[in-house]
C-alpha positions as CSV (number, residue, x, y, z in Angstrom):
1,M,0.2,0.1,0.1
2,T,1.6,3.4,-1.2
3,A,1.1,6.3,1.0
4,A,-1.5,7.9,-1.6
5,T,-3.7,5.2,0.2
6,R,-3.5,6.0,3.6
7,G,-4.7,8.5,6.1
8,G,-6.4,10.3,8.5
9,S,-9.8,8.4,7.8
10,G,-8.0,5.1,8.0
11,R,-7.7,2.4,5.3
12,R,-9.2,3.3,2.0
13,P,-9.0,0.5,-1.1
14,A,-5.9,1.5,-3.8
15,A,-7.3,3.6,-6.9
16,R,-6.4,1.5,-10.4
17,P,-3.8,3.3,-12.1
18,A,-5.9,3.8,-15.2
19,Q,-8.7,5.3,-13.5
20,G,-6.6,8.1,-12.4
21,P,-6.4,10.0,-15.9
22,V,-10.4,9.0,-16.7
23,A,-10.9,10.5,-13.6
24,I,-9.5,13.8,-14.3
25,L,-10.3,14.1,-18.1
26,A,-14.2,13.5,-16.7
27,G,-13.8,16.4,-14.2
28,A,-12.1,18.4,-16.9
29,A,-14.8,18.0,-19.2
30,A,-17.5,19.3,-16.7
31,W,-15.2,22.3,-15.7
32,G,-15.4,22.9,-19.7
33,S,-18.9,23.8,-19.4
34,T,-18.4,26.6,-16.8
35,G,-18.3,29.2,-19.1
36,T,-21.1,28.5,-21.3
37,A,-23.1,28.1,-17.9
38,A,-21.9,31.5,-17.1
39,H,-23.1,33.0,-20.3
40,F,-27.0,32.5,-19.0
41,A,-26.1,34.2,-15.7
42,P,-28.8,37.0,-15.3
43,A,-27.7,40.4,-17.2
44,G,-27.0,41.9,-13.7
45,A,-24.7,39.4,-12.5
46,S,-20.9,40.4,-12.6
47,S,-18.4,38.0,-13.3
48,A,-16.9,38.2,-9.4
49,S,-20.7,37.8,-8.4
50,I,-20.7,34.4,-10.3
51,G,-17.6,33.3,-8.9
52,A,-18.0,33.8,-5.7
53,A,-21.9,32.1,-5.9
54,R,-20.3,29.3,-7.5
55,I,-17.5,28.6,-4.9
56,A,-20.0,29.7,-1.9
57,L,-22.3,26.9,-2.7
58,G,-19.6,24.4,-4.4
59,G,-17.5,24.8,-0.9
60,A,-20.1,24.6,1.1
61,V,-21.4,21.1,-0.3
62,L,-17.8,19.6,-0.6
63,F,-17.1,20.6,3.2
64,C,-20.5,19.3,4.3
65,L,-19.7,15.7,2.1
66,T,-16.6,16.0,4.2
67,M,-17.8,16.6,7.8
68,R,-20.5,14.0,7.5
69,T,-18.8,11.1,8.7
70,A,-16.2,10.9,11.6
71,A,-13.4,9.5,9.5
72,G,-13.7,12.8,7.6
73,R,-13.8,15.4,10.7
74,R,-10.7,13.4,11.7
75,A,-8.8,14.0,8.9
76,V,-9.8,17.6,8.3
77,A,-8.8,18.2,12.1
78,S,-5.2,16.2,10.8
79,L,-4.9,19.1,8.1
80,L,-5.5,21.7,10.6
81,A,-3.4,20.8,12.9
82,G,0.0,20.6,10.7
83,T,2.9,22.4,10.6
84,A,2.9,26.3,10.2
85,R,4.2,25.5,6.4
86,A,1.6,22.9,5.9
87,R,-1.1,25.4,7.1
88,F,0.3,28.6,5.1
89,A,0.2,25.8,2.1
90,L,-3.6,24.9,2.7
91,A,-4.1,28.9,2.8
92,L,-2.0,30.0,-0.1
93,A,-3.9,27.2,-2.1
94,A,-7.6,28.5,-0.7
95,V,-6.9,32.3,-1.6
96,S,-5.7,30.9,-5.0
97,V,-9.1,28.7,-5.4
98,G,-10.7,32.4,-5.1
99,G,-8.7,34.1,-7.1
100,Y,-8.8,31.5,-9.9
101,Q,-12.6,32.2,-10.3
102,I,-12.5,36.0,-10.2
103,C,-9.9,36.2,-12.6
104,F,-11.2,33.4,-14.9
105,F,-14.7,34.6,-14.9
106,T,-13.9,38.0,-15.9
107,A,-11.6,36.8,-18.6
108,V,-14.2,34.6,-20.0
109,R,-16.3,37.5,-19.8
110,I,-13.8,39.9,-21.4
111,T,-12.3,37.9,-24.3
112,G,-14.7,35.1,-25.0
113,V,-15.6,31.8,-23.4
114,A,-13.3,29.8,-26.1
115,I,-10.0,32.0,-26.0
116,G,-10.4,32.7,-22.1
117,T,-10.7,28.9,-21.5
118,V,-8.1,28.0,-23.6
119,V,-5.1,30.7,-22.4
120,A,-6.1,29.9,-18.5
121,I,-6.1,25.9,-18.8
122,G,-3.3,26.1,-21.7
123,S,-1.0,28.1,-19.6
124,A,-1.6,26.1,-16.2
125,P,0.8,23.3,-17.3
126,V,3.6,25.6,-17.5
127,F,3.1,27.0,-14.2
128,T,2.6,23.7,-12.5
129,G,5.5,22.0,-14.0
130,A,8.0,24.9,-12.9
131,L,6.0,25.0,-9.2
132,S,6.3,21.6,-8.8
133,W,9.8,21.2,-9.8
134,L,10.6,23.9,-7.7
135,T,9.1,22.6,-4.7
136,G,11.1,19.6,-4.7
137,G,9.0,17.4,-7.2
138,P,10.5,15.5,-10.0
139,R,11.7,17.4,-13.0
140,P,9.3,17.3,-16.0
141,G,9.8,14.1,-18.4
142,R,10.3,14.8,-22.1
143,T,6.2,14.0,-23.3
144,W,5.2,16.5,-21.0
145,L,7.2,19.0,-22.0
146,L,6.5,18.1,-25.9
147,A,3.0,18.2,-24.7
148,T,3.1,21.4,-22.9
149,A,5.1,22.7,-25.7
150,A,2.1,22.1,-28.1
151,A,-0.6,23.5,-25.6
152,V,1.7,27.1,-25.2
153,A,1.9,26.8,-28.8
154,G,-2.0,26.6,-29.8
155,C,-2.8,29.3,-27.1
156,A,0.1,31.2,-29.2
157,V,-1.9,30.8,-32.2
158,L,-5.1,32.1,-30.7
159,V,-3.9,35.0,-28.9
160,T,-2.3,36.3,-32.0
161,G,-5.2,35.7,-34.4
162,G,-7.7,36.5,-31.6
163,Q,-8.5,40.1,-32.5
164,S,-11.2,38.4,-34.6
165,S,-12.7,36.8,-32.5
166,G,-12.8,39.0,-29.7
167,A,-9.4,38.4,-27.9
168,S,-8.3,41.1,-25.5
169,T,-4.9,41.8,-23.7
170,G,-6.5,42.3,-20.6
171,G,-8.6,39.6,-20.8
172,I,-5.4,37.3,-21.7
173,A,-3.6,38.7,-18.6
174,L,-6.5,37.8,-16.4
175,A,-6.7,34.4,-18.0
176,L,-2.7,33.7,-17.3
177,A,-3.4,34.7,-13.7
178,A,-6.2,32.3,-13.6
179,G,-3.8,29.6,-14.9
180,L,-1.0,30.5,-12.4
181,C,-3.9,29.9,-9.5
182,Y,-4.8,27.1,-10.8
183,A,-1.1,25.7,-10.8
184,I,-0.5,26.7,-7.3
185,Y,-4.0,25.1,-5.8
186,A,-3.2,21.5,-8.1
187,V,0.4,21.4,-6.8
188,T,-0.8,21.6,-3.2
189,A,-3.8,19.3,-3.7
190,A,-1.5,16.8,-5.0
191,R,1.0,16.8,-2.4
192,L,-1.6,16.5,0.4
193,I,-3.3,13.5,-1.3
194,A,0.1,11.9,-2.4
195,G,0.9,12.3,1.6
196,G,-2.2,10.6,2.5
197,S,-4.8,12.9,2.9
198,P,-8.6,11.5,1.8
199,E,-9.1,13.7,-1.4
200,T,-12.5,14.3,0.0
201,A,-11.0,16.1,3.2
202,V,-8.8,18.0,1.2
203,M,-10.8,19.9,-1.0
204,G,-13.4,20.4,1.6
205,V,-11.1,22.1,3.4
206,L,-9.9,24.1,0.5
207,F,-13.1,24.9,-1.3
208,G,-14.6,25.7,2.2
209,T,-11.9,28.2,3.1
210,A,-12.6,29.8,0.0
211,A,-16.3,30.0,0.0
212,I,-16.1,31.9,3.5
213,L,-13.3,34.4,1.7
214,L,-15.7,35.0,-1.3
215,L,-18.7,35.5,0.9
216,P,-17.9,39.1,1.2
217,V,-17.2,39.4,-2.6
218,L,-20.7,38.0,-3.3
219,A,-22.4,40.4,-0.8
220,A,-20.1,43.3,-2.5
221,T,-21.6,42.6,-5.9
222,S,-25.2,42.9,-6.4
223,P,-26.5,39.3,-5.4
224,G,-30.1,39.8,-6.1
225,W,-29.5,37.9,-9.5
226,L,-29.5,34.7,-7.2
227,L,-33.3,35.0,-6.2
228,T,-33.9,34.9,-10.3
229,G,-35.2,31.5,-11.3
230,R,-32.3,31.5,-14.1
231,G,-29.6,32.7,-11.3
232,V,-30.8,29.6,-9.1
233,A,-30.5,27.4,-11.9
234,V,-27.1,28.7,-13.2
235,T,-25.3,28.7,-9.5
236,A,-26.6,25.1,-8.9
237,Y,-25.1,23.8,-11.6
238,L,-22.1,25.6,-11.1
239,G,-21.9,24.9,-7.9
240,I,-22.8,21.2,-7.9
241,V,-21.8,20.0,-11.3
242,T,-18.6,22.0,-12.2
243,T,-17.4,22.6,-8.5
244,A,-18.2,19.5,-6.1
245,L,-18.6,16.8,-8.4
246,A,-15.5,18.2,-11.0
247,Y,-13.4,18.8,-8.0
248,L,-14.2,15.5,-6.3
249,L,-13.3,13.8,-9.6
250,Y,-10.0,15.4,-10.0
251,G,-8.8,14.8,-6.4
252,R,-9.6,11.2,-7.2
253,G,-7.5,11.2,-9.8
254,L,-4.4,13.2,-8.1
255,R,-4.4,9.6,-6.2
256,T,-2.3,8.1,-8.9
257,V,-1.6,11.0,-11.3
258,P,1.4,13.6,-10.6
259,A,0.3,17.5,-10.8
260,P,1.9,18.2,-14.1
261,V,0.4,15.7,-15.6
262,A,-2.9,16.4,-14.4
263,V,-3.2,19.7,-15.4
264,T,-2.0,18.8,-18.7
265,L,-4.5,16.3,-18.8
266,G,-7.2,19.2,-17.9
267,L,-6.7,20.8,-21.3
268,A,-9.9,18.8,-22.2
269,E,-11.5,21.9,-20.5
270,P,-10.6,24.4,-23.0
271,V,-11.4,21.9,-25.8
272,V,-15.2,21.3,-24.3
273,A,-15.3,25.1,-23.9
274,A,-14.3,25.9,-27.6
275,I,-17.2,23.2,-28.8
276,L,-20.1,24.8,-26.5
277,G,-18.8,28.5,-27.1
278,V,-19.3,27.5,-30.5
279,T,-22.3,25.4,-30.4
280,V,-24.1,26.7,-27.8
281,V,-23.1,30.7,-27.1
282,G,-22.9,31.4,-30.8
283,E,-19.2,32.3,-30.9
284,Q,-17.4,32.6,-33.9
285,L,-13.7,31.1,-34.4
286,T,-11.6,31.6,-37.4
287,G,-9.2,29.4,-39.0
288,T,-6.4,30.2,-36.9
289,D,-8.4,29.4,-33.7
290,V,-9.3,26.1,-35.3
291,I,-5.6,25.6,-35.5
292,G,-4.7,26.8,-32.1
293,L,-7.1,24.0,-30.8
294,V,-5.9,21.6,-32.9
295,L,-3.0,22.1,-31.2
296,V,-4.2,21.7,-27.6
297,G,-6.2,18.6,-28.9
298,L,-3.1,16.8,-30.1
299,A,-0.8,18.2,-26.9
300,L,-3.7,16.4,-24.7
301,G,-3.8,12.9,-27.2
302,A,0.1,13.0,-26.8
303,L,-0.2,12.7,-23.0
304,V,-2.8,10.2,-23.0
305,L,-1.4,8.1,-25.1
306,G,2.5,8.3,-25.1
307,S,3.1,9.3,-21.0
308,P,3.9,6.6,-18.8
309,Q,3.6,9.1,-15.9
310,A,-0.1,9.2,-16.4
311,T,-0.7,6.0,-14.9
312,R,2.2,6.4,-12.6
313,P,1.3,7.0,-8.7
314,A,2.2,10.1,-7.7
315,G,5.2,9.0,-5.5
316,P,6.1,9.6,-2.2
317,P,5.0,12.7,-0.3
318,V,7.4,16.1,-0.8
319,S,7.0,19.4,1.1
320,P,4.2,21.2,0.1
321,P,4.6,24.3,-1.7
322,G,5.3,27.6,0.7
């Protein structure tokens, strides 16, 4: 039994290695619908308000799922009783969860669902690989480097050809900031789960804390739209499907998939987002944009089919980023 199958909740059945990438891809597919769902929010809902509402609900659901059992409560207590460095890492990751929501939804509102999502998630593997390595993780492998290079190239094509599809410098900058927040969260969560903490406890603490941090943001952004039928439907979908369910799947995948590989697998998200942006929202993509999306898709396929790390356990725990 590896360290990833032990923890504060007692003995857990080991996850089959092949299930890790599948779980992450399923979670990424759910994330891919986030921008499209937000598009249907009431007109008075700002990007910050939508992101805060999503985490307020999703974080509450994840935390309640964790705290419903004695084992989950013990796991949460164990996480909160860790070293000062570990608690700092938890706090930083929780702030990053909240920061991602505000940056991502604002970027999508400014520069479109397809472009905003691709830049945010396409940049995340670069940030994750660098952060993981700088904080004591293994050196990224050749397959990951090639896949990430293709993803970056795809994002570059989208950015340089994005004027005709509504891309803006400010929106792209916010999308890059979202990618960095995603990386901080992913590396921290992966280290905690690889160290033996149950994924439900890790997600519950991170997103429960982020929900508390974002409540003032929600209160300050005219949350009256939440009282409308459309507001309730959009918030319920974002909180339950694209947050609680998606991040539980992602956490399960992190049992066996290293953080840099997991984040690169998350490139399924912008592909789904781009498809939904065109077919549901009615966004227009140029031929250049399509080339960029194909590059991202090829990067994802190369990683899934050609990387032995995608089905390799995450390895022994190392110090969380601080």
